[in-house]
Structures are given as structure tokens and as C-alpha cells.
C-alpha angles and dihedrals in degrees: 000000000000114000142184123218088256089058092043089056090062091057098053115093105216136059093234093060090047090052092050091051090049090052089056091048096046093051097049135044089197095053092044094051105029120107115225120207098215100195104110118116122187115251133186094041091315094300095116128047104175129172117197125197143154119247114214108229104172135036127246120252133213133191146174121258137195127236112283092015130106133231116253103250117241129174128198111247115236134176126207118238135176130199127191119221111243131210119226139158137097148254136230134190131216129188116236090233088074088058090053089053092057097246099104100104094054094042095049091046091049095048092046091050090051092051090049089051090052093046090051090051091050091050091051091048093050095044087061107026105020116135119173090196089064098036114020090196091063133071125236118269138208097271091061093043095049100040110114094007130120090261096060097105133196095005094150100042140042139216121215117227094147098118138026090253091050090051091049089052100040108027095098090049089049093049091051090049092046092053089047089050092051090050089065089069125086092236144349109312121239092226147355110226136190143120124307093261093055096042089052090051093050091050089053091049091047091052091052090053098038093245097116120109140153133224134177127251126217090279096051096255124139118258117198116223138195109210089336095312115119116245111221125198104205092200127206135327114265114282094007146071093237111119118243089231102048131223104230127205100184107062123121105200092179092043094249116048123063113231114194128210098035124155139167138243120216128203131182140170109231108219140111089258091044129031118338146146128261125215141167123275117268124016097321099114098098127015133178128196116198126206113265109215093177093079130071119275131084099235122048128197130222125190141187121198139180129192114203150114135188133244131200106208096181127032091219093052091080135036143172128217105210132205109022108162110224103162 
């Protein structure tokens, strides 16, 4: 049955596994709120873990009819897609001397937290930028799924929010465009996501218009909202300070003139008929392997690992607002 990480936590037997799952949840709005369809079983000796689904590409119609007349038949257009579950995570090593010095608990905890942080960053990066044609070890992300669709918004124009004066001048135009952008979706999105620069700009715009609010997540932390929609800073790529959603200096929205400092805003509706995660059957979504200092060998290895992918069930369940100038 579909699960969230909060539900997966209930099914693991030990406190350590629960703490590791909580670390993933606390460090990521997406991982804390995403639904995972845990139905994939390895086939072919475990070499293939494939999830197949149909993506809805058009909307159903309805009409009135007269007596003795028929409805005009119309079928919703779908396209079959598959996604392979991917394995990602990281490892760390600790010398047993550290254990003899009494610092092992803190060091293992610290290193595990850092690997979880990196795995979360990799998940965010792949959810947006993943392309299995470029990296066969990764799954496909939203940017690839949305490109060229009806929910790729503002591709041939840009809106300037780069300075306070620009926001004062353009925030109403941006708000109108943002509402128009949201109307391209098939329901209220579960989040609006971008880099820290853009999220800060949207908060400033929302304050100007009275659309800014805050709620609390499951861990008591503040979540910023635009008109009730959570604003998510997707952070940086793993092992770097490069934002997951890049700021691009080479785009030509009008086809001729280069406009620097442009970035994108992503939105998605998290649901099994919208945008969701995919995971193996059972409790195999997140695993941790702790160093064992009771066996021979000077250096011990710890690992954290996740097996997952994402699926977009309906084209209109996710969208991207292109070309917002933030610098």
C-alpha cells in the first residue's frame, strides 16, 4: 500500500532506523510529504526494478444531449511510461581508535547525519534535474517531464524581481502571472519550489500583497506559505554550493537578447494520481548500516541508502514557471 516516510517509520523495528527516517524527514519537505507507492518487486535476479504507469495527457469532457441522440465519444489521452527504481546514498569510515577514545557515538551520529544530508540533496537534485539518458544510474525528474508540455509556463518572456525597486514595480504583474501559472494545474499544488534567491523574492512579494503566512510542520518548525501553499527551498546540489534550481545567465526568452539571472519555479500536486514517489515492496525504502567495532579491522564503514524514483501520473499535476529574474 502507498506510504509516507512517517508511516514507514512505524513499520521499522528499532529506534536507530526510526531516527534515520526522521533525519530524512526533518531535512526535506519533499521527503516528509511525498507519498511512495511501494509496489515494486525486483525481477530478473534483482537486476530490474521497474514501475509502469499511464500518464494522463488530456482532460475528460462532458456534455448535454437531447432525447434520441447520442453523446459524442471522447477518450482521455494517456501515454505509457516506466521508471526504474534507483539506489543512492553514501558511505563513511571511522578508525577504531576513535572508539577507544570515547568519541565514537558522536562521530558516528555526525557522519550519518552528513550522509543523510547529502542523500537528501541528491534526491532534490534528481527530482528536478534527473535525466536517465545523461546518467543511467539516476531517475528522470520534473524538468524533463514538463519540458514542452502545456504546464511549461512563461518560456518566451521574463519577469524582473531582481531588486527591491523591481519588485515594487512588477510584483502585481508577477502575482497575476503566478495565479495564471497555478491555474494550469489540475488542482492546488502541494508546494512551490525553487532556489533560496527565488523563494526569498516570493516571500517579499507575498508580504507586499498580504498573501504570506506561516504554518508548522510535524517537527514544530515554521513553514512559509504563499496563499496557503508551502514555499520550499530545494537547497544545493550534494557536495557543492550550486543551487538545485540554477540561476542561468545565457537564456534568450525573446529569442534574441540574453537576460542574465533567470531561474525557475516548480509546482506539483503530491498524490497517487499526481506526482509521487516509487519504492520497493516491504520496508526497503531507507536502510542504514552502522560500523561494527567488535570485529577485526582498524577502519570500519557505515552506510546509508535509499531506493526510490518518482512518477508524474498527470501532465497537469506539475508545472514550471520559467524565467524569473532574481539577480
